[in-house]
N, C-alpha and C positions, 0 to 999 in steps of 0.2 A: 506494499499499501503506501500513494504519497501523500504527501499533506504540507498543504500548501498555506502560509501563513502570513500573513497580513499582518506586518509588525507595528501596529500602531493603532491605538485607542481613540484618535478623533477620529470624529465622523463628518464623512464627506473628502475624506483626504484623497490625493492624487494617489498615495499608497493601494488604497484599498481599488480603485479602480484598474490600475496597472495590474496586482494583485489575482482579482478576477478574470482579465484578459487570458492572462498566462493560467490560471486555473482551466479558462475554459478551454484553451490551447492545448494543454496536458489533455485533457480527457477525450480530446479526438485523437489523441497520436497511440495511446496505449491500451490494452485491455486490462491492467491493475488498475485496481480502485484508485478515486483519487479523492479525496477530503478537503475544505475549506473550511480554514480558522480564522478566523480576525479578532483579533485584541477588542476589539469592539463588544467582543462575546466575553471580553475577560469577567469572573466573579467579582464583583465591589468587595467580599469580604475579604480578600486576598494578601494583604497588607496590616498583620497584625502581630504583635508579639511572638508569637504563637506557632508563627509560622513556620518555623526550623525545626518542626518536630512534627513527626508522621499523625502525632492525635490531633495536632492542632491545624493541620493542613485542611484549608477549604472544601467542603464535601461537595459544593460545583464544580473549584477545579479538578478535583481527583475525577471525576466523570470526565470531563475535557481532556484528559490525560490519558485516562484509558479506551476513550473513544477515538482518537487522534495522533497521540505523542505515542505510546506502549506500541500500537500497531505499525505504526509505519516503520519502512526500511530505511525512505529518503524521505527530505524535508526541503520543501521550495519555501524561503525566508527570502520574504518583500520587506526593507525597512526603509523609511525616511532617515535622512541626515538630520538631528535634533544637537544642535551646539556642538556639531566636530565628532560626533558619533551617534550612536544607536538611541532610539528612544526609551526612557527610564523603563516604560512599559513593559517593554519587551525583555529588559534585563530583569525584573521583577521577576516576569511571569518564566524565566529560563530557570531561574533562581528559586522559584516556588516549586516548579517542577524537578528540581534534583532533591527535593525531600522525601519523596516516596517513587519508590520504585527505580531507581537512579540507574542504574543497567539497563533494564528493558527499553526505559527512554530515551538513555542516548547513544551506551557502548555500542560500538560498529556498525554504525548510521552514516547515511551519507549524505550531505547538505548541498543546496547550490544558493546561491545570495543573488540579490537583483537590489543593486541601493538607488533610492528614490531620491532626487534631489531638486530643487528650483532651478538653482545655479549649474554651472557648468561642470563640475565634479563627479556628481553622479553618486556622490555618498560613499568614495575609495576609503576615507579613513575609517568611516564607520564600520563598512564593509570588512576591512582589516582587523578591526577589535570585537566584530561579530566572529568572522574566522577565529579568532584568537581562543574566545569565551568558547564556541564550540569545540574545536582541536581539545581544550583544556578536560569539559566531560566527554570525550570520547570518540566525541562525531569527526569521522571525515568530512573535510570541506572541499568542493571541487574547484580548481585551479583557477578555473575562468569564472570573475564577475562580472554581470550584467551590470553598468552603470545606464540608469535613465536619466537623462539631464533634461533642464529647460521642458517638463513636464506639461507646463500649457500649452507651450508652441505645439505639443506633439497629437494633442488632442481637440475635436471639434466642441461645439458649446454643449452638447449632453456628454461629455466624457467618454467618448468613444476613440480610440486611437487608428489617427488617419494616418498618422506620418508614414511614409513607406518603409524608410530606411529604418524606422524605430523596430515595426513589424517585423521585417527580415531578421534584424537583432534578432528580437525578442523570440523567434521563431528556429533561429539558429541554436542559440542559449537552452530553449527546451530541448531540442536536438541532440544537441550536448548530454543536456543533463540525462536524458533517458538513457544513453549511451554508459554515462559512467557508473 
């Protein structure tokens, strides 16, 4: 199973639009099950002083972890750049998932990364940081990262990606990810 993660809890984000596009593209190219998880659905009771004990873990998070994290053998994580790195919500989510079933959640799995930014960089620093975090928990990260820059110029007014070069780059990245 492949899990696509939209790495921000910000509503209406370009990250969400790009992640949904990549999710649909993945579903069209593989017979493997593909699930989608947006941090907009992250439980509100996640951040508490007992979050680092398995008994204190959010029940809603445990359900998400059992449905989309543990069964996955690959993750495609789409993350915006916030302050030169990844959103705190994404780091919090990964940290919270490390409390329960750490090995089945992360060890020996593969991940592809997509960095989203309004500027020109495509969140390269954030992707390096995210890759280091995933390597630390035992997830192998695909060498090629897809930077998606200047997002607003790639989409029409409805948020549909129309830029031919961006569409081609996304398709190549998905093909490489599936071969990985």
